[in-house]
C-alpha positions in Angstrom: -33.1 -32.1 -13.4 -36.1 -29.7 -13.2 -34.5 -26.4 -14.5 -37.3 -24.5 -12.8 -36.4 -25.8 -9.4 -34.8 -23.7 -6.6 -32.0 -26.4 -6.4 -31.2 -25.8 -10.1 -31.0 -22.1 -9.6 -28.9 -22.1 -6.7 -26.4 -24.7 -8.3 -26.4 -22.9 -11.7 -25.7 -19.6 -10.0 -22.8 -20.9 -7.7 -21.0 -22.4 -10.6 -21.4 -19.0 -12.6 -19.8 -17.2 -9.6 -17.1 -19.7 -9.2 -16.2 -19.6 -12.8 -16.3 -15.7 -12.8 -14.1 -15.4 -9.7 -11.6 -18.0 -11.1 -11.4 -15.7 -14.4 -10.9 -12.5 -12.3 -8.3 -14.1 -10.3 -6.3 -15.4 -13.1 -6.7 -12.0 -14.8 -5.5 -10.0 -11.6 -2.5 -12.5 -11.2 -1.6 -11.9 -15.0 -1.9 -8.1 -14.5 -0.1 -7.7 -11.4 3.5 -7.6 -12.7 2.3 -4.8 -15.1 0.5 -2.9 -12.5 3.5 -3.3 -10.3 5.8 -1.8 -12.9 3.4 1.1 -13.5 3.6 2.0 -9.8 7.2 1.7 -9.9 7.7 4.1 -12.8 5.1 6.5 -11.4 7.0 6.7 -8.0 10.3 7.2 -9.8 9.0 9.8 -12.2 7.8 12.0 -9.2 11.2 11.6 -7.5 12.8 12.6 -10.8 10.4 15.4 -11.1 11.3 16.8 -7.6 15.0 16.5 -8.2 14.6 18.5 -11.7 15.5 15.9 -14.2 12.4 16.4 -16.1 9.0 17.5 -15.9 6.2 15.2 -15.0 4.5 15.6 -18.2 7.5 14.6 -20.2 8.2 11.7 -18.2 4.6 10.6 -18.6 5.4 10.4 -22.2 8.1 7.7 -21.7 7.8 4.2 -21.5 8.4 2.5 -18.0 11.7 1.0 -19.1 13.0 4.5 -20.1 11.9 5.9 -16.8 13.7 3.3 -14.7 16.9 3.8 -17.0 16.8 7.4 -16.4 16.6 6.7 -12.7 19.4 4.1 -12.7 21.6 6.3 -14.7 21.3 9.2 -12.4 21.1 7.7 -8.8 24.3 7.7 -7.0 22.9 5.6 -4.1 19.8 4.7 -2.2 19.5 3.5 1.4 17.4 3.2 4.4 18.0 5.1 7.6 16.5 4.8 11.3 15.4 7.2 13.7 18.7 8.2 14.8 19.5 8.9 11.1 22.0 6.0 10.8 22.1 4.0 7.7 20.7 0.5 8.1 20.4 -0.8 4.7 21.0 -0.4 0.9 18.4 -0.3 -1.9 19.2 -1.7 -5.1 19.3 0.9 -8.0 20.1 -1.3 -11.0 17.6 -0.9 -13.6 16.5 -4.5 -13.8 16.2 -4.7 -9.8 15.2 -1.3 -8.5 14.2 -1.5 -5.0 11.8 1.4 -3.6 10.7 1.9 -0.2 7.4 3.2 -1.3 4.6 2.0 1.1 4.7 5.5 2.6 1.2 4.7 4.5 2.9 2.0 6.6 6.1 4.1 7.0 4.1 6.7 8.4 2.8 4.3 11.0 6.3 3.5 11.6 6.9 6.9 12.2 4.4 7.4 14.8 5.6 4.1 16.4 9.2 5.6 16.6 10.4 2.7 14.6 11.0 4.0 11.1 12.9 2.6 8.2 13.2 5.9 6.1 14.6 5.8 2.3 17.0 8.5 0.9 17.6 8.5 -2.7 20.7 10.3 -3.7 21.2 11.6 -7.3 24.0 13.3 -9.2 22.8 16.1 -11.3 25.2 18.4 -13.1 28.1 17.6 -10.7 26.1 18.2 -7.7 24.4 15.8 -5.3 20.7 15.8 -4.8 19.0 14.1 -1.6 15.3 13.1 -2.2 13.0 12.1 0.5 9.4 11.1 0.5 6.6 12.8 2.8 2.9 11.4 3.3 0.0 12.5 5.3 -3.8 13.1 5.2 -5.6 15.7 2.9 -9.2 16.8 3.1 -10.5 13.6 1.4 -7.6 11.2 1.4 -4.0 10.6 1.4 -1.5 13.1 0.1 2.2 12.5 -0.6 5.4 13.8 -2.5 9.1 13.9 -2.5 11.3 16.8 -1.4 14.8 17.2 -3.0 17.7 18.7 -1.0 21.0 20.0 -2.2 24.0 18.2 -1.1 24.0 19.2 2.7 20.5 19.1 3.0 20.5 22.8 3.9 18.2 24.0 1.0 15.3 22.6 -0.8 16.0 22.4 -4.6 12.8 20.9 -5.7 9.4 19.2 -4.7 6.5 17.4 -6.2 3.1 16.5 -4.6 0.3 14.1 -5.6 -2.9 13.1 -3.8 -5.4 10.3 -4.1 -9.0 12.4 -4.2 -8.6 16.0 -3.3 -11.0 18.5 -4.9 -10.3 19.5 -8.6 -9.4 23.2 -8.9 -8.6 23.4 -5.1 -6.8 20.9 -3.1 -5.9 19.0 -6.1 -3.7 22.2 -6.9 -0.8 20.9 -5.0 -0.2 18.4 -7.9 -1.6 20.6 -10.9 0.1 24.1 -10.1 3.6 24.5 -10.8 3.7 27.8 -9.0 2.8 25.9 -5.4 5.8 23.6 -6.1 8.0 26.2 -7.1 7.9 28.2 -4.0 9.8 25.3 -2.3 12.9 26.0 -4.1 15.7 27.9 -2.0 13.6 27.2 1.3 15.1 25.5 4.2 13.8 23.3 7.2 13.9 24.9 10.4 16.4 22.8 12.5 15.6 24.9 15.6 11.8 24.1 15.4 11.7 20.0 14.9 8.0 20.1 15.8 7.1 22.8 13.3 10.1 23.1 10.9 8.0 24.3 7.8 5.0 25.9 7.4 2.2 26.5 4.7 0.6 29.9 5.4 -2.8 30.9 4.6 -2.8 34.4 3.5 0.8 34.4 2.3 4.2 33.6 4.0 6.4 36.4 5.3 9.1 37.2 2.9 11.8 36.9 5.3 10.5 33.4 6.5 12.8 30.8 4.6 10.9 27.9 6.1 7.5 28.7 4.7 5.5 29.2 1.4 2.0 30.5 0.5 -1.1 28.2 0.9 -3.6 27.6 -2.0 -6.6 29.7 -1.8 -9.7 27.7 -1.3 -7.6 24.6 -0.2 -7.0 25.1 3.4 -7.7 21.7 4.6 -5.4 20.1 2.0 -2.8 22.6 2.9 -3.0 21.9 6.7 -2.7 18.4 5.8 0.4 18.8 3.7 1.9 21.2 6.2 1.4 18.5 8.9 2.9 15.8 6.7 5.9 18.0 6.0 6.4 18.6 9.9 6.1 14.8 10.6 8.5 13.6 8.1 11.0 16.4 8.3 11.2 15.3 12.0 11.5 11.9 11.3 14.3 12.8 8.9 15.9 15.5 11.2 18.8 13.7 12.6 20.1 12.7 9.1 19.4 16.1 7.8 21.2 17.7 10.7 24.2 15.2 10.2 24.4 16.3 6.5 24.1 19.9 7.3 26.9 19.5 10.1 29.1 17.7 7.5 28.9 20.4 4.8 32.3 20.7 2.9 33.5 17.3 4.2 35.8 15.3 1.9 33.8 12.4 0.9 36.9 10.2 0.8 37.0 10.4 4.7 33.6 8.6 5.2 33.1 5.0 5.0 29.6 4.6 3.9 29.3 1.8 6.5 26.0 0.6 8.1 26.2 3.3 10.8 27.1 5.9 8.2 25.1 9.0 7.5 25.5 8.3 3.8 28.0 11.1 2.8 29.4 8.4 0.4 28.9 5.1 -0.6 31.3 2.0 -0.2 32.4 1.9 -3.7 34.2 5.2 -2.9 36.6 3.2 -1.0 36.5 5.3 2.1 37.3 3.8 5.6 37.2 4.0 9.1 33.7 5.7 9.8 32.8 4.9 13.5 29.2 4.6 14.9 29.0 8.0 16.4 29.6 9.5 13.0 33.0 11.0 14.1 34.5 10.5 10.9 37.7 12.5 11.7 36.1 15.1 9.3 37.4 18.6 9.6 33.8 20.2 9.9 33.4 23.8 9.2 33.3 26.2 12.0 31.6 29.4 12.4 
């Protein structure tokens, strides 16, 4: 064959491209389990940070297996809810088979379509229950997301963690980098009376008497606006569940069944029975 001909050049180039593509495909398949494990450990570390089990920096020093074990050891239950706040499925929590609902971009679309399957992760910490939910939205340059931790009856935020794909370092990236920003969320509440605008991030500073607002980051207006919108969107989607939890404050978990239509006050292993679809659990709700 004439090595100087066009045919030789085309054939040779095609063979090289095919071989290179095959090598890359094999490498991608070989690395995928490790990549998936890294993503799962990263997601869980963000939840654990929001719930106050450790700092993100300390969790980053642990191996994936240790992060997964910390999650499995401290999570009480994890489940999915629908747009009505009713439980529709369980998520596995054993360290070797942890299930997450972590495609937040798709879930954001499902929320807009009115057909979400929203995850709730319930932890036990220092004898108290902590409920963790995700949020997702658009920042200035790309996606932003995070996890919000609530107390047992979801009437108070006890922690938060945020991350981003490509916000500006020193400005929008501070939603992740600045601890003071996240600390503001502790002790705040979701305003149930304003489902479309239940939480605010306010440029120039939040009023001290507003328990559903925090200060925005100076110079990061667009990122903070995006995070504000994400919080409102996801809090509204979770509102039926949050309201049920708040309305059931002080209820004995033994009266709740943990069935498919249950709000998640307890899980099946608690041995409770007879929860009906309308969430009339024979609970003695607090009055006044």
